[in-house]
PATIVEX-708323 format. One record per residue (C-alpha): residue in one letter; chain; x, y, z. Coordinates in Angstrom, 2 decimals. Example, Ala and Ser with C-alpha at 12.3 -4.5 7.8 and 13.67 -1.06 7.14 Angstrom:
BEGIN
R|A|A|12.30|-4.50|7.80
R|S|A|13.67|-1.06|7.14
***
This chain:
BEGIN
R|M|A|-64.24|-1.10|-2.46
R|Q|A|-60.68|-2.44|-2.13
R|P|A|-57.92|0.19|-2.60
R|R|A|-56.48|-1.52|-5.69
R|R|A|-59.89|-1.80|-7.34
R|L|A|-60.65|1.82|-6.50
R|L|A|-57.38|2.98|-8.06
R|T|A|-58.12|0.92|-11.16
R|V|A|-61.54|2.56|-11.49
R|I|A|-59.97|5.99|-11.08
R|A|A|-57.43|5.21|-13.81
R|L|A|-60.22|4.07|-16.16
R|I|A|-62.23|7.21|-15.46
R|F|A|-59.20|9.33|-16.32
R|T|A|-59.04|7.72|-19.74
R|L|A|-62.61|8.76|-20.44
R|I|A|-62.87|12.26|-19.05
R|S|A|-60.86|15.42|-19.35
R|V|A|-57.80|16.29|-17.31
R|G|A|-57.45|20.01|-16.73
R|G|A|-59.99|20.66|-19.45
R|Y|A|-58.28|18.63|-22.19
R|Q|A|-59.81|15.40|-23.43
R|W|A|-57.84|12.25|-24.13
R|H|A|-59.07|11.30|-27.59
R|K|A|-59.18|7.67|-28.65
R|S|A|-57.10|8.47|-31.69
R|E|A|-54.26|9.67|-29.47
R|Y|A|-54.37|6.70|-27.09
R|P|A|-55.28|3.65|-29.15
R|A|A|-54.12|1.15|-26.56
R|L|A|-56.35|2.73|-23.94
R|A|A|-59.26|3.12|-26.33
R|K|A|-59.22|-0.57|-27.19
R|A|A|-58.76|-1.56|-23.51
R|P|A|-57.09|-4.84|-24.55
R|N|A|-57.20|-7.92|-22.38
R|M|A|-53.47|-8.35|-22.03
R|E|A|-51.71|-11.04|-20.09
R|T|A|-50.24|-9.25|-17.10
R|V|A|-46.70|-9.99|-15.99
R|N|A|-46.82|-11.22|-12.38
R|K|A|-43.21|-12.31|-12.05
R|P|A|-40.24|-9.99|-11.48
R|F|A|-38.79|-8.52|-14.65
R|K|A|-35.74|-6.51|-15.65
R|A|A|-35.90|-2.77|-16.30
R|A|A|-33.15|-0.84|-18.04
R|S|A|-32.21|2.81|-17.68
R|V|A|-30.37|3.88|-20.84
R|Q|A|-27.97|6.77|-20.17
R|F|A|-27.85|7.79|-23.82
R|N|A|-26.12|10.94|-25.11
R|P|A|-27.59|12.14|-28.42
R|I|A|-25.78|14.42|-30.85
R|L|A|-27.43|17.80|-31.29
R|N|A|-29.18|18.25|-34.66
R|E|A|-28.61|14.62|-35.69
R|R|A|-32.07|13.10|-35.32
R|D|A|-31.71|10.20|-37.76
R|K|A|-28.32|9.15|-36.39
R|N|A|-29.61|9.41|-32.82
R|V|A|-32.69|7.31|-33.58
R|D|A|-30.59|4.64|-35.27
R|E|A|-28.17|4.50|-32.36
R|L|A|-30.93|4.49|-29.73
R|L|A|-32.62|1.63|-31.57
R|K|A|-29.39|-0.38|-31.38
R|V|A|-28.92|0.35|-27.68
R|T|A|-32.54|-0.48|-26.91
R|E|A|-32.39|-3.75|-28.83
R|E|A|-29.24|-4.72|-26.97
R|A|A|-31.02|-4.08|-23.65
R|F|A|-33.98|-6.15|-24.84
R|K|A|-31.60|-8.98|-25.81
R|K|A|-30.21|-8.90|-22.28
R|G|A|-33.69|-9.46|-20.91
R|A|A|-35.03|-5.98|-20.23
R|R|A|-38.82|-5.77|-20.52
R|L|A|-38.88|-2.01|-19.93
R|V|A|-36.33|0.48|-21.28
R|V|A|-36.32|4.20|-20.44
R|A|A|-34.20|6.68|-22.43
R|P|A|-33.48|10.35|-21.66
R|E|A|-35.38|13.53|-22.37
R|M|A|-35.03|14.78|-25.99
R|S|A|-33.05|11.64|-26.77
R|T|A|-33.73|11.75|-30.50
R|T|A|-32.38|15.26|-31.10
R|G|A|-30.29|16.63|-28.27
R|Y|A|-31.60|19.21|-25.83
R|Y|A|-30.71|22.81|-26.58
R|Y|A|-32.62|24.73|-29.25
R|A|A|-32.83|28.51|-29.28
R|D|A|-36.23|28.90|-30.94
R|R|A|-38.89|27.25|-33.10
R|E|A|-36.91|27.70|-36.30
R|S|A|-33.86|25.88|-34.96
R|I|A|-35.79|22.82|-33.84
R|K|A|-38.29|22.75|-36.71
R|P|A|-36.31|20.28|-38.91
R|F|A|-36.13|17.73|-36.08
R|V|A|-39.65|17.49|-34.66
R|D|A|-41.96|14.57|-35.39
R|T|A|-45.56|13.71|-34.69
R|I|A|-46.45|11.21|-31.97
R|P|A|-47.33|8.67|-33.22
R|G|A|-45.17|9.08|-36.29
R|K|A|-42.03|7.93|-38.05
R|T|A|-39.98|7.79|-34.86
R|T|A|-42.44|5.78|-32.80
R|A|A|-42.99|3.42|-35.75
R|A|A|-39.29|2.53|-35.72
R|F|A|-39.45|1.55|-32.06
R|E|A|-42.70|-0.36|-32.48
R|K|A|-40.88|-2.98|-34.54
R|I|A|-38.34|-3.94|-31.90
R|A|A|-40.84|-3.61|-29.04
R|K|A|-43.06|-6.15|-30.78
R|K|A|-40.11|-8.40|-31.64
R|Y|A|-38.98|-8.62|-28.01
R|N|A|-42.42|-8.31|-26.38
R|S|A|-41.13|-5.33|-24.39
R|Y|A|-41.63|-1.60|-23.80
R|I|A|-39.68|1.59|-24.26
R|V|A|-40.19|5.18|-23.09
R|F|A|-38.08|7.85|-24.78
R|G|A|-38.08|11.64|-24.97
R|M|A|-38.42|13.60|-28.21
R|P|A|-39.69|16.94|-29.54
R|E|A|-43.22|16.57|-30.84
R|V|A|-45.17|18.60|-33.37
R|D|A|-48.94|18.66|-33.14
R|K|A|-50.24|18.65|-36.72
R|S|A|-53.49|20.40|-35.92
R|S|A|-51.94|23.39|-34.12
R|D|A|-48.31|23.30|-35.35
R|L|A|-47.25|23.65|-31.72
R|Y|A|-44.11|21.92|-30.47
R|Y|A|-43.87|19.99|-27.20
R|N|A|-41.13|18.43|-25.11
R|S|A|-42.72|14.99|-25.06
R|A|A|-42.09|11.33|-24.33
R|A|A|-43.62|8.34|-26.07
R|L|A|-44.49|4.89|-24.75
R|V|A|-44.24|2.03|-27.25
R|G|A|-44.87|-1.64|-26.53
R|P|A|-45.62|-5.01|-28.13
R|E|A|-49.07|-3.79|-29.11
R|G|A|-47.55|-0.77|-30.88
R|Y|A|-47.75|2.87|-29.95
R|I|A|-49.46|3.19|-26.57
R|G|A|-49.42|6.85|-25.59
R|K|A|-47.51|10.02|-24.93
R|Y|A|-46.85|12.59|-22.26
R|R|A|-46.18|16.28|-22.81
R|K|A|-43.94|17.89|-20.20
R|T|A|-46.08|19.85|-17.75
R|Q|A|-43.41|21.82|-15.89
R|M|A|-40.90|23.07|-18.43
R|W|A|-37.48|24.52|-17.78
R|E|A|-36.81|28.00|-19.11
R|S|A|-34.79|27.05|-22.20
R|E|A|-37.61|24.90|-23.62
R|T|A|-40.15|27.70|-23.40
R|H|A|-38.38|29.48|-26.28
R|W|A|-39.61|26.81|-28.69
R|G|A|-42.15|24.63|-26.92
R|A|A|-45.67|24.91|-25.52
R|W|A|-46.60|23.83|-22.01
R|G|A|-47.86|20.25|-21.89
R|D|A|-51.64|19.97|-22.14
R|L|A|-52.43|16.30|-21.52
R|G|A|-52.18|16.12|-17.77
R|V|A|-50.43|12.96|-16.57
R|P|A|-52.01|9.93|-18.26
R|V|A|-51.43|6.44|-16.85
R|F|A|-51.23|3.56|-19.31
R|D|A|-52.24|-0.05|-18.68
R|T|A|-49.57|-2.44|-19.94
R|K|A|-48.58|-6.06|-19.44
R|L|A|-45.96|-4.84|-16.97
R|G|A|-48.39|-2.77|-14.89
R|K|A|-49.60|0.82|-14.95
R|I|A|-46.95|3.13|-16.41
R|A|A|-46.90|6.93|-16.17
R|I|A|-44.33|9.43|-17.41
R|N|A|-42.84|12.64|-16.00
R|I|A|-39.99|14.59|-17.59
R|C|A|-37.09|16.31|-15.82
R|M|A|-38.28|19.61|-14.25
R|D|A|-41.63|17.97|-13.46
R|S|A|-40.03|16.36|-10.40
R|A|A|-39.44|19.76|-8.77
R|Y|A|-43.22|19.94|-8.35
R|S|A|-44.67|17.08|-6.30
R|E|A|-48.04|17.44|-8.00
R|T|A|-46.95|15.94|-11.34
R|A|A|-45.88|12.63|-9.83
R|R|A|-48.87|12.73|-7.49
R|L|A|-51.21|12.85|-10.48
R|A|A|-49.71|9.52|-11.51
R|G|A|-49.95|8.18|-7.97
R|I|A|-53.65|8.85|-7.46
R|Q|A|-54.37|6.98|-10.70
R|G|A|-52.61|3.91|-9.35
R|A|A|-49.36|4.11|-11.32
R|D|A|-47.00|1.25|-10.57
R|I|A|-44.03|2.65|-12.50
R|L|A|-43.02|6.22|-13.26
R|A|A|-40.75|6.46|-16.31
R|F|A|-38.58|9.54|-15.98
R|P|A|-36.62|10.81|-19.00
R|T|A|-34.42|13.71|-17.93
R|N|A|-31.48|15.99|-18.76
R|S|A|-30.57|16.83|-15.19
R|S|A|-27.74|18.77|-13.55
R|A|A|-28.88|17.63|-10.06
R|Q|A|-32.25|19.00|-9.03
R|A|A|-34.55|16.70|-11.01
R|I|A|-32.90|13.39|-10.17
R|S|A|-32.47|14.32|-6.49
R|A|A|-36.25|14.56|-6.05
R|L|A|-36.95|11.04|-7.31
R|P|A|-36.60|9.04|-4.06
R|A|A|-39.30|11.25|-2.56
R|R|A|-41.55|10.90|-5.60
R|A|A|-41.22|7.10|-5.46
R|Q|A|-41.91|6.98|-1.75
R|Q|A|-44.75|9.49|-1.69
R|N|A|-46.69|7.52|-4.29
R|G|A|-45.60|3.92|-3.67
R|M|A|-44.31|3.40|-7.22
R|Y|A|-41.10|2.36|-8.92
R|V|A|-39.23|5.15|-10.70
R|V|A|-36.98|4.44|-13.67
R|S|A|-34.94|7.52|-14.55
R|A|A|-32.67|8.03|-17.55
R|N|A|-30.30|11.00|-17.66
R|R|A|-27.42|12.09|-19.86
R|S|A|-23.76|12.15|-18.81
R|N|A|-22.13|14.80|-20.98
R|T|A|-22.16|18.50|-21.81
R|E|A|-24.12|20.26|-24.56
R|N|A|-23.74|23.98|-25.31
R|G|A|-22.24|24.52|-21.87
R|F|A|-25.00|22.66|-20.02
R|H|A|-23.58|19.72|-18.07
R|M|A|-25.77|16.72|-17.25
R|I|A|-24.48|14.58|-14.41
R|G|A|-25.62|11.05|-15.23
R|G|A|-26.74|9.14|-12.17
R|S|A|-29.56|7.41|-14.03
R|A|A|-31.24|5.24|-11.43
R|I|A|-34.06|2.89|-10.58
R|W|A|-35.90|3.45|-7.30
R|S|A|-38.21|1.16|-5.34
R|P|A|-41.66|2.19|-4.04
R|E|A|-39.96|2.71|-0.66
R|G|A|-37.50|5.20|-2.15
R|K|A|-34.65|2.70|-2.03
R|K|A|-31.98|2.88|-4.71
R|L|A|-31.97|-0.37|-6.68
R|A|A|-29.34|0.60|-9.25
R|E|A|-27.50|3.71|-10.38
R|A|A|-25.18|4.73|-13.21
R|P|A|-22.02|6.68|-12.35
R|V|A|-22.41|10.34|-11.46
R|V|A|-20.16|12.80|-13.34
R|M|A|-20.21|16.19|-11.68
R|T|A|-17.96|18.15|-14.06
R|P|A|-17.50|18.37|-17.85
R|K|A|-14.01|16.92|-17.41
R|E|A|-15.68|13.66|-16.39
R|D|A|-18.08|13.53|-19.36
R|V|A|-19.04|10.05|-20.53
R|N|A|-20.29|10.28|-24.11
R|E|A|-20.77|6.55|-24.46
R|T|A|-24.07|4.96|-23.52
R|T|A|-24.35|3.42|-20.06
R|V|A|-27.15|0.92|-19.41
R|T|A|-28.19|0.22|-15.84
R|Y|A|-30.44|-2.70|-14.91
R|A|A|-32.60|-3.52|-11.91
R|T|A|-35.43|-5.91|-11.12
R|I|A|-39.01|-4.72|-10.74
R|D|A|-41.30|-7.01|-8.76
R|P|A|-45.04|-6.64|-9.46
R|K|A|-45.74|-8.08|-6.02
R|Q|A|-44.44|-4.76|-4.67
R|Y|A|-46.99|-2.70|-6.60
R|E|A|-49.28|-3.02|-3.60
R|N|A|-47.40|-1.44|-0.68
R|E|A|-47.91|0.70|2.40
R|N|A|-46.87|3.91|0.68
R|K|A|-49.47|3.43|-2.04
R|Q|A|-52.09|2.61|0.60
R|M|A|-51.39|5.96|2.26
R|L|A|-52.90|7.63|-0.80
R|Q|A|-56.28|6.54|0.52
R|K|A|-55.80|8.86|3.51
R|R|A|-55.30|12.00|1.50
R|R|A|-57.57|14.93|2.41
R|P|A|-58.48|16.52|-0.96
R|E|A|-60.92|18.90|0.72
R|L|A|-57.93|20.58|2.40
R|Y|A|-55.89|21.06|-0.76
R|K|A|-57.98|23.57|-2.70
R|E|A|-55.21|26.19|-2.62
R|L|A|-53.12|23.97|-4.89
R|M|A|-55.30|25.23|-7.73
R|Q|A|-54.39|28.87|-7.07
R|T|A|-51.73|30.92|-8.81
R|V|A|-51.18|34.23|-7.06
R|A|A|-49.99|37.00|-9.36
R|P|A|-46.36|38.27|-9.14
R|W|A|-47.46|41.51|-7.47
R|D|A|-49.01|39.60|-4.55
R|Y|A|-49.30|42.28|-1.86
R|T|A|-49.96|39.78|0.93
R|K|A|-46.64|37.95|0.78
R|N|A|-43.77|38.67|3.12
R|T|A|-40.94|40.35|1.22
R|T|A|-38.57|40.87|4.16
R|P|A|-35.98|38.15|4.83
R|H|A|-35.56|37.25|8.50
R|D|A|-32.39|36.02|10.17
R|I|A|-33.39|32.97|12.17
R|T|A|-31.52|31.12|14.87
R|A|A|-33.60|28.08|15.69
R|A|A|-33.30|25.21|18.14
R|A|A|-34.90|21.83|17.42
R|L|A|-35.25|20.05|20.76
R|Q|A|-35.00|16.29|21.04
R|Y|A|-35.28|14.36|24.26
R|E|A|-36.53|11.04|25.59
R|P|A|-40.04|11.73|26.86
R|V|A|-41.25|10.38|30.16
R|I|A|-44.68|9.27|29.03
R|G|A|-47.46|11.01|30.91
R|D|A|-45.06|12.79|33.29
R|K|A|-45.42|16.46|32.43
R|D|A|-43.21|17.66|35.29
R|R|A|-40.24|15.56|34.26
R|N|A|-40.62|16.61|30.64
R|K|A|-40.83|20.25|31.72
R|E|A|-37.43|19.90|33.39
R|K|A|-35.85|18.46|30.25
R|I|A|-37.36|21.12|28.00
R|T|A|-36.38|24.01|30.28
R|S|A|-32.82|22.76|30.56
R|L|A|-32.41|22.39|26.79
R|I|A|-33.84|25.85|26.03
R|K|A|-31.75|27.50|28.74
R|E|A|-28.57|25.93|27.39
R|A|A|-29.39|26.82|23.78
R|K|A|-30.22|30.44|24.67
R|T|A|-27.12|30.85|26.82
R|E|A|-24.86|29.67|24.02
R|N|A|-26.84|31.52|21.33
R|P|A|-28.28|34.78|22.68
R|E|A|-29.78|35.54|19.25
R|L|A|-31.97|32.38|19.46
R|N|A|-35.47|33.36|18.28
R|L|A|-37.26|30.08|17.46
R|V|A|-37.63|26.79|19.35
R|V|A|-39.45|23.75|17.93
R|L|A|-40.40|20.77|20.13
R|P|A|-41.65|17.25|19.30
R|E|A|-45.39|16.58|19.07
R|L|A|-47.36|16.25|22.32
R|S|A|-44.39|17.92|23.95
R|L|A|-45.29|17.63|27.65
R|T|A|-47.15|14.33|27.77
R|G|A|-45.01|12.51|25.27
R|P|A|-46.64|10.26|22.64
R|V|A|-49.67|8.35|23.85
R|T|A|-49.32|5.33|21.55
R|G|A|-51.00|2.31|23.10
R|M|A|-53.20|4.30|25.48
R|D|A|-56.96|4.21|25.12
R|K|A|-59.15|7.28|25.06
R|K|A|-60.04|6.95|28.74
R|E|A|-56.37|7.13|29.70
R|I|A|-55.69|10.00|27.33
R|G|A|-58.65|12.11|28.46
R|P|A|-57.11|13.30|31.76
R|L|A|-54.00|14.45|29.87
R|A|A|-56.01|16.72|27.57
R|E|A|-56.46|20.43|28.18
R|D|A|-57.73|23.56|26.49
R|T|A|-55.66|26.56|25.50
R|S|A|-55.85|28.03|29.00
R|G|A|-54.39|24.91|30.58
R|E|A|-51.07|23.87|32.08
R|T|A|-49.23|23.25|28.81
R|V|A|-50.09|26.62|27.30
R|Q|A|-49.21|28.44|30.50
R|F|A|-45.87|26.63|30.73
R|F|A|-44.75|27.37|27.17
R|A|A|-46.09|30.93|27.27
R|G|A|-43.91|31.49|30.33
R|L|A|-40.83|29.98|28.67
R|A|A|-41.33|32.04|25.52
R|K|A|-41.55|35.24|27.53
R|Q|A|-38.69|34.32|29.85
R|Y|A|-36.22|33.50|27.07
R|Q|A|-37.65|35.91|24.46
R|V|A|-38.11|33.20|21.84
R|S|A|-40.95|32.01|19.68
R|I|A|-41.90|28.41|20.51
R|V|A|-43.77|25.72|18.60
R|A|A|-45.00|23.04|21.01
R|G|A|-47.58|20.26|20.95
R|L|A|-50.38|19.17|23.27
R|I|A|-53.50|17.05|23.50
R|E|A|-56.02|19.79|22.94
R|K|A|-59.54|19.52|24.31
R|Q|A|-62.13|21.51|22.39
R|S|A|-65.79|20.95|23.31
R|N|A|-66.13|17.15|23.32
R|K|A|-63.28|16.53|20.87
R|L|A|-59.56|15.88|21.30
R|F|A|-56.89|17.03|18.84
R|N|A|-53.20|16.39|18.32
R|S|A|-52.35|20.09|18.21
R|A|A|-49.37|22.42|17.99
R|I|A|-49.32|26.02|19.15
R|L|A|-47.04|28.86|18.10
R|F|A|-46.11|31.18|20.97
R|S|A|-44.57|34.56|20.20
R|E|A|-41.64|35.90|22.19
R|D|A|-44.00|37.88|24.43
R|G|A|-45.73|34.69|25.53
R|K|A|-48.89|35.20|23.51
R|I|A|-50.47|32.61|21.21
R|A|A|-49.61|33.57|17.61
R|G|A|-51.41|30.61|16.06
R|S|A|-52.60|27.05|16.60
R|Y|A|-52.82|24.04|14.32
R|Q|A|-54.65|20.73|14.65
R|K|A|-53.03|17.73|12.93
R|T|A|-54.90|16.94|9.72
R|H|A|-53.42|13.57|8.64
R|L|A|-53.80|11.14|11.52
R|N|A|-51.88|7.92|12.04
R|K|A|-53.43|4.74|13.40
R|S|A|-52.66|5.67|16.99
R|D|A|-54.10|9.17|16.57
R|E|A|-57.29|7.76|15.10
R|T|A|-58.08|5.93|18.35
R|W|A|-58.52|9.21|20.23
R|A|A|-58.05|12.32|18.07
R|S|A|-60.25|14.20|15.65
R|A|A|-58.61|15.43|12.47
R|G|A|-58.01|19.12|11.96
R|S|A|-59.82|20.91|9.15
R|S|A|-57.35|23.47|7.79
R|L|A|-53.70|24.13|6.89
R|P|A|-53.10|27.67|8.15
R|V|A|-50.04|29.90|8.15
R|F|A|-49.26|32.54|10.76
R|K|A|-47.74|35.97|10.12
R|T|A|-45.31|37.18|12.78
R|K|A|-42.94|40.12|13.12
R|A|A|-40.05|38.05|14.44
R|L|A|-40.16|35.12|12.01
R|G|A|-42.10|36.19|8.94
R|T|A|-44.77|33.70|7.87
R|I|A|-44.67|30.27|9.50
R|G|A|-46.66|27.11|8.85
R|I|A|-46.92|23.99|11.00
R|L|A|-47.22|20.32|10.12
R|V|A|-47.39|17.59|12.76
R|G|A|-45.87|14.13|12.32
R|E|A|-47.51|12.25|9.45
R|D|A|-48.69|15.49|7.83
R|A|A|-45.21|15.68|6.31
R|A|A|-45.79|12.48|4.33
R|Y|A|-48.52|14.18|2.26
R|P|A|-46.83|16.60|-0.17
R|E|A|-50.12|18.38|-0.78
R|A|A|-49.97|19.74|2.78
R|A|A|-46.60|21.38|2.25
R|G|A|-47.81|22.54|-1.16
R|V|A|-50.72|24.41|0.43
R|L|A|-48.33|26.09|2.89
R|A|A|-46.16|27.14|-0.06
R|V|A|-49.09|28.70|-1.90
R|K|A|-49.88|30.54|1.34
R|R|A|-46.25|31.72|1.34
R|A|A|-44.86|30.09|4.47
R|D|A|-41.24|31.19|4.91
R|I|A|-40.67|28.54|7.59
R|I|A|-42.36|25.21|8.28
R|A|A|-42.10|23.72|11.78
R|I|A|-42.68|19.98|12.17
R|P|A|-43.21|18.65|15.70
R|S|A|-42.76|14.91|15.25
R|A|A|-42.74|11.52|16.98
R|W|A|-40.94|9.47|14.32
R|N|A|-39.71|5.93|14.72
R|G|A|-39.54|4.96|11.07
R|Q|A|-43.29|4.57|10.43
R|Y|A|-42.98|6.64|7.22
R|G|A|-40.12|8.00|5.15
R|G|A|-36.58|6.73|5.37
R|E|A|-32.95|7.72|5.05
R|M|A|-31.96|9.61|1.92
R|E|A|-30.09|7.53|-0.63
R|I|A|-29.23|10.07|-3.31
R|N|A|-25.61|9.92|-4.36
R|K|A|-23.72|12.05|-1.83
R|I|A|-21.62|13.83|-4.43
R|V|A|-24.71|15.23|-6.19
R|S|A|-25.21|17.94|-3.54
R|A|A|-22.62|20.72|-3.43
R|N|A|-23.40|21.18|0.27
R|P|A|-23.56|17.65|1.66
R|Y|A|-26.58|16.31|3.45
R|P|A|-25.77|15.21|7.02
R|E|A|-25.73|11.58|8.08
R|G|A|-29.22|10.26|8.72
R|S|A|-31.03|12.81|6.54
R|M|A|-34.65|11.82|6.02
R|V|A|-36.35|11.86|2.60
R|T|A|-39.78|13.01|3.77
R|W|A|-38.61|16.02|5.76
R|D|A|-36.24|17.16|3.02
R|A|A|-39.07|16.85|0.49
R|V|A|-41.17|19.27|2.58
R|A|A|-38.47|21.95|2.48
R|I|A|-37.50|21.51|-1.16
R|G|A|-41.10|21.06|-2.31
R|A|A|-42.43|24.13|-0.50
R|Q|A|-39.21|26.15|-0.78
R|A|A|-39.55|26.91|2.92
R|Y|A|-36.92|26.36|5.60
R|T|A|-38.13|23.38|7.60
R|V|A|-37.28|22.74|11.25
R|V|A|-38.10|19.26|12.57
R|A|A|-38.09|18.24|16.24
R|N|A|-38.26|14.54|17.11
R|Y|A|-37.95|12.31|20.17
R|V|A|-35.28|9.76|20.98
R|G|A|-35.50|6.47|22.82
R|T|A|-38.38|4.93|24.82
R|D|A|-39.87|1.50|24.10
R|N|A|-41.12|2.97|20.82
R|K|A|-37.50|3.53|19.70
R|Y|A|-37.83|7.06|18.43
R|L|A|-35.08|7.85|15.95
R|G|A|-34.09|11.43|16.71
R|R|A|-32.44|13.23|13.79
R|S|A|-34.12|16.53|14.63
R|S|A|-33.09|18.69|11.73
R|L|A|-33.05|21.70|9.45
R|Y|A|-33.86|21.16|5.78
R|T|A|-33.19|23.96|3.37
R|L|A|-34.11|25.43|-0.01
R|D|A|-31.16|24.42|-2.16
R|P|A|-28.12|22.57|-0.84
R|L|A|-27.67|20.98|-4.29
R|Y|A|-26.23|24.16|-5.81
R|A|A|-24.59|25.39|-2.58
R|L|A|-27.16|27.97|-1.46
R|D|A|-27.54|26.61|2.08
R|Q|A|-26.67|23.76|4.42
R|P|A|-29.00|21.15|5.98
R|A|A|-28.23|19.91|9.49
R|A|A|-29.33|16.96|11.61
R|A|A|-28.98|15.95|15.24
R|S|A|-27.93|12.52|16.47
R|A|A|-30.15|9.46|16.41
R|D|A|-30.08|8.83|20.15
R|K|A|-28.92|11.80|22.24
R|E|A|-30.93|14.41|24.09
R|E|A|-29.87|17.74|22.62
R|A|A|-30.89|21.06|21.16
R|L|A|-29.82|21.27|17.53
R|V|A|-29.16|24.97|16.89
R|V|A|-29.23|26.14|13.27
R|K|A|-29.06|29.51|11.49
R|F|A|-30.60|30.58|8.21
R|T|A|-32.08|33.57|6.39
R|T|A|-35.58|33.17|5.01
R|I|A|-36.99|33.82|1.51
R|Q|A|-33.67|34.00|-0.39
R|P|A|-35.08|36.45|-2.96
R|T|A|-32.02|36.38|-5.25
R|A|A|-31.70|32.59|-5.49
R|W|A|-32.13|30.97|-8.92
R|F|A|-35.00|28.87|-7.56
R|N|A|-37.01|29.90|-4.53
R|Q|A|-40.62|29.96|-3.39
R|E|A|-41.42|32.89|-5.65
R|M|A|-40.12|30.99|-8.68
R|L|A|-41.93|27.84|-7.55
R|I|A|-45.29|29.57|-7.23
R|L|A|-45.05|31.51|-10.50
R|S|A|-43.97|28.48|-12.55
R|R|A|-46.50|25.93|-11.26
R|Q|A|-49.13|24.75|-13.77
R|P|A|-52.17|24.25|-11.50
R|A|A|-54.67|23.95|-14.35
R|Y|A|-53.66|20.27|-14.46
R|F|A|-53.74|19.72|-10.68
R|K|A|-57.52|19.59|-10.38
R|P|A|-57.70|15.80|-9.83
R|L|A|-55.67|16.33|-6.64
R|I|A|-58.42|18.37|-5.01
R|E|A|-61.43|16.36|-6.15
R|E|A|-63.05|14.45|-3.31
***
């Protein structure tokens, strides 16, 4: 079955069966229930992000004003408009009583008002609002989708921020994807983006566009390039640009391509002094021809059988987790490999480690690129690769064991591992005494790997005295957020990524530089940063430079929270042989958001589609 057809079937199945144990009733999703034969838009069309700032407690005035703004965007040619989270009421409510006068059903009076203009202009709008469920009298932070055919569907926020939990219930609809004339549209809201799973649920159902209403101070909008790229879908985000009850929202509403490229962005306002209370509308073109893309095709190579831990929530008193922060001084080595020449590569590696240790006596972790001694074997056939393979008693293991013991450092290094009659793209963790502390076999193979390597069958973590708990991903593993998610559930304090990256996945980060209190370095890479932020684990990446394959360097450290000034990412050059030395302290138990907070706030009941094979 072709990938597109398969994704379409999956999307249809999701409209008929339960998600996380909750059924999508026909009465709630009339457009899906009728499955209309709509004329699909094949030509590029204009999308509008409406940076709208509602007045707290003024629902009717807000709805009237948002209708005017939306109609103006429609008149200017927008076929899709996205408005912010809670755009009909304002955001902050202390409890159920305070928000009670302003909630509405979905569908209801509010959606009916937008149906009229959507039909008039043959266009669509997604907007956030507080919803009341008549049957249960529960309130939800929701968003509605309205189009020419009327009310289409709704989404209830899955991953709520703390302030909403004082009046609202956790979303219970999963992440539905709606067929429209413009393509398949899904919705996430604000804090959802801190958890890769919510956008991924849209991605595996074939979503072409993710509408993203938000009230963000930085974190939510900064994750969007990764969410677009990981799932091969456009993202249209709408934020606010003013301050409400002391909470400042920074604007920066943006539209992102399926490659994670910024197509358009509203101004960013980092302080209340810069508040823009007026509405700002930002436009960009969405091209349906880009709905089918390499990033979306990568979804077909997911390994759901490896992701079962995503469904687990470990209780707060988890006695297996590491509770002791470790001071780490790490070196990410990058060099130009001499392909197939282990001796020459040994010289380069030894020299870089010696220099790093001499200048930093406290150095206790070294990470090397994948297949560290042989160099990448792209273009070789299995017969050529065979003689380079070895088991864990071979030359490579002996060499790195000796280096680890000599320099009293833990080392993560890669090799072509021979096990029985199979070959693996593997990485081994050596402790400072030269012993093997753990080994990992790459689980998500690229096209070159597939010509010679077998895929690994697990995503382990390794507990050590010197480092705490460390997980390993190799190369393309990093492009699958589920892999980092599993390592987070297993409480990895550090993730090491031996890599051979020449641009085959990911790309340079394009978030507005002023959004992060501690600036990202030049050449920062979306995929690697998403591993660190998504798993809340310090992530050390080692990459090659040069060769005919034009490896892009940028060996790096990605951290837990540079946005709010907790820590500082770092990156090496794009083309020089060097050891990037970085320092950090793991766990960060007092930070406002860390791995503990991530694990305890996840809503895995709705993640089940991610682990179904």
